[in-house]
C-alpha positions in Angstrom: -21.5 48.6 -4.8 -18.5 48.5 -2.5 -18.2 45.5 -0.2 -17.5 46.4 3.4 -14.7 44.4 5.0 -15.2 43.9 8.7 -12.1 43.6 10.9 -11.3 40.0 11.9 -12.3 38.9 15.4 -9.4 39.3 17.9 -9.7 35.6 18.6 -7.9 34.9 15.3 -4.9 36.9 16.3 -5.1 35.5 19.9 -4.9 31.9 18.6 -2.0 32.7 16.3 0.0 34.4 19.1 -0.7 31.5 21.5 0.5 28.9 19.0 3.5 30.9 18.0 4.6 30.8 21.7 4.0 27.1 21.9 1.2 27.4 24.5 -1.9 25.3 24.8 -5.2 26.8 25.8 -4.9 25.4 29.3 -1.3 26.7 29.7 -2.3 30.2 28.7 -5.4 30.1 30.8 -3.2 29.2 33.8 -0.8 32.0 33.0 -3.7 34.5 32.8 -5.5 33.0 35.8 -8.6 32.9 33.5 -11.1 30.1 33.2 -10.3 27.7 30.4 -13.8 27.9 29.1 -13.7 31.7 28.9 -10.4 31.7 27.0 -11.7 29.1 24.6 -14.9 31.2 23.9 -12.8 34.3 23.3 -10.5 32.5 20.9 -13.4 31.0 19.0 -15.3 34.3 18.8 -18.2 33.0 21.0 -17.7 35.7 23.6 -17.5 39.4 23.1 -13.9 40.8 23.6 -14.1 43.6 26.1 -11.3 46.1 26.4 -10.1 44.8 29.8 -9.9 41.3 28.4 -8.0 42.5 25.4 -5.4 44.3 27.7 -5.2 41.2 29.9 -4.5 38.9 27.0 -1.9 41.3 25.5 -0.1 41.5 28.9 -0.1 37.8 29.4 1.2 37.1 25.9 3.7 40.0 26.0 2.4 41.3 22.6 1.4 44.7 21.2 -2.2 45.6 22.1 -3.1 46.4 18.5 -1.8 43.1 17.2 -4.6 41.2 18.9 -7.2 43.3 17.1 -6.2 42.9 13.5 -3.1 40.6 13.4 -0.8 42.3 10.8 -1.3 45.9 9.8 -3.0 46.4 6.5 -0.9 47.4 3.5 -3.9 49.1 1.9 -3.6 52.9 1.9 -6.6 54.8 3.4 -8.6 56.6 0.8 -7.7 60.2 0.1 -10.0 62.5 2.0 -10.2 66.3 1.7 -12.0 68.5 4.2 -13.2 65.8 6.6 -14.3 66.9 10.0 -16.1 65.5 13.0 -18.0 67.7 15.5 -18.8 66.1 18.8 -21.2 67.9 21.3 -20.7 67.6 25.0 -22.0 64.2 26.4 -22.4 62.5 23.0 -19.1 60.6 22.9 -19.0 56.9 22.0 -18.0 55.0 25.1 -16.2 51.8 25.8 -16.7 50.6 29.4 -15.9 47.5 31.3 -15.0 46.5 34.9 -11.7 48.4 34.8 -11.8 50.9 32.0 -14.0 53.8 30.9 -12.9 55.3 27.6 -14.8 57.9 25.5 -14.0 58.2 21.7 -14.6 61.6 20.2 -14.6 61.5 16.4 -15.5 57.8 16.4 -17.4 58.3 13.1 -14.1 59.1 11.2 -12.3 55.9 10.1 -8.7 55.7 9.0 -7.7 58.9 10.9 -4.1 59.4 11.7 -4.7 60.2 15.4 -7.1 58.6 17.9 -8.3 61.0 20.6 -9.5 59.2 23.8 -11.0 60.6 27.0 -10.1 58.3 29.8 -11.4 58.0 33.4 -8.3 56.9 35.4 -9.7 54.8 38.2 -7.1 52.3 39.3 -4.8 53.1 42.2 -1.9 50.8 41.5 -0.3 48.9 38.6 -1.6 45.7 40.0 -5.2 47.1 39.9 -4.6 48.0 36.3 -3.4 44.5 35.6 0.1 45.4 34.5 1.7 47.5 31.7 0.6 47.4 28.1 2.2 48.6 24.9 0.9 49.5 21.4 2.9 50.7 18.4 3.1 54.4 17.8 3.2 57.6 19.9 1.0 59.1 22.5 0.2 62.5 23.9 -1.3 62.7 27.4 -2.9 65.8 29.0 -4.4 65.7 32.5 -7.8 67.4 32.5 -8.6 66.9 36.1 -7.2 65.2 39.2 -3.8 63.7 39.4 -2.1 60.5 38.3 1.2 58.8 37.6 2.5 57.5 34.3 4.2 54.1 34.9 6.5 52.5 32.3 9.1 49.8 31.9 11.9 52.4 31.2 11.3 55.3 33.6 10.4 55.9 37.2 6.7 56.7 37.8 6.0 60.2 36.4 3.6 62.3 38.6 1.2 64.4 36.6 -1.3 66.9 37.9 -4.1 68.9 36.3 -2.7 70.8 33.3 0.4 68.7 33.0 1.2 66.8 29.8 3.7 64.3 28.4 4.5 63.0 24.9 6.0 59.5 24.7 6.6 56.4 22.7 3.7 54.1 23.3 5.7 51.1 22.2 7.2 51.5 25.7 5.0 49.4 28.1 3.0 51.8 30.2 -0.2 52.4 32.3 -2.0 55.2 34.1 -2.5 55.1 37.9 -4.7 57.6 39.8 -3.1 59.3 42.8 -5.7 62.0 43.6 -8.7 61.4 45.9 -10.8 63.3 43.4 -11.7 61.8 40.0 -9.0 61.9 37.3 -9.8 62.4 33.6 -7.2 62.7 30.9 -7.1 63.3 27.2 -4.9 60.7 25.3 -4.1 61.2 21.7 -2.6 58.1 20.1 -0.9 58.0 16.7 0.0 54.7 15.1 -1.6 51.6 13.6 -2.0 49.8 16.9 -4.5 52.1 18.5 -6.2 52.9 15.2 -7.0 49.2 14.9 -8.2 49.0 18.5 -10.5 52.1 18.1 -11.9 50.9 14.7 -12.5 47.4 16.1 -14.2 48.8 19.1 -16.6 50.8 16.9 -17.3 48.0 14.4 -17.0 44.6 16.1 -17.3 45.1 19.9 -20.9 46.6 19.8 -19.6 50.0 20.9 -22.7 52.2 21.4 -22.8 55.9 20.7 -24.1 57.7 23.7 -26.4 60.2 21.9 -28.6 62.8 23.5 -27.2 62.3 27.0 -28.1 64.9 29.6 -25.0 66.0 31.3 -25.2 67.8 34.6 -22.6 70.6 35.2 -19.6 69.2 37.1 -20.8 65.6 36.8 -18.2 62.9 36.1 -20.7 60.0 36.0 -23.3 61.3 33.6 -21.6 59.8 30.5 -21.4 56.2 31.8 -24.4 55.1 29.8 -23.2 52.5 27.3 -21.1 49.4 27.5 -19.3 46.9 25.4 -21.0 43.5 25.6 -19.7 41.2 28.3 
């Protein structure tokens, strides 16, 4: 019988990053403008780590997003797999939702995949609303499915992108998405690299990410898939 190893809680990596920077819990809480009690619970694994909290912590500490999920990358090679595939029907994506983010994860059932496809509802209208820029090791391909947005980064001027536009970029460059259209904006983001692979795997295994099975989707609806949430 093969023993299943669950990914460590992000609080372990959070504590390590905080101590490495010589910060007390109260000092980091003040920097993040987050209640001390909330930060303490997150660090000790007594509160579920939502995606927006994870991003906020990575921004406040100035660290790679993926590093807060699993600390160091594993040296273990993924098992050889021939002929794997994942078929996802419309409206059956696994979803990660919180106050700021709505992400859908096609192919969430496949672990150790080289690429992580994510459907993202871009809602925030400014970098401040997003909470700042975030980085994760690897590369990213972004395709705008509907609406319009800007790709903000720490190296380039904001890049306007409309429906049908795409961009491939180094996701180690701090970045974020900002909606510019009045209509809803949805994008397909395909991430390659250990950082987002760990984020996606942790979301599926330790953040109580629920698969939205058998969801009735009305034609043209953008809200019908908002049916499951990470614990808060």
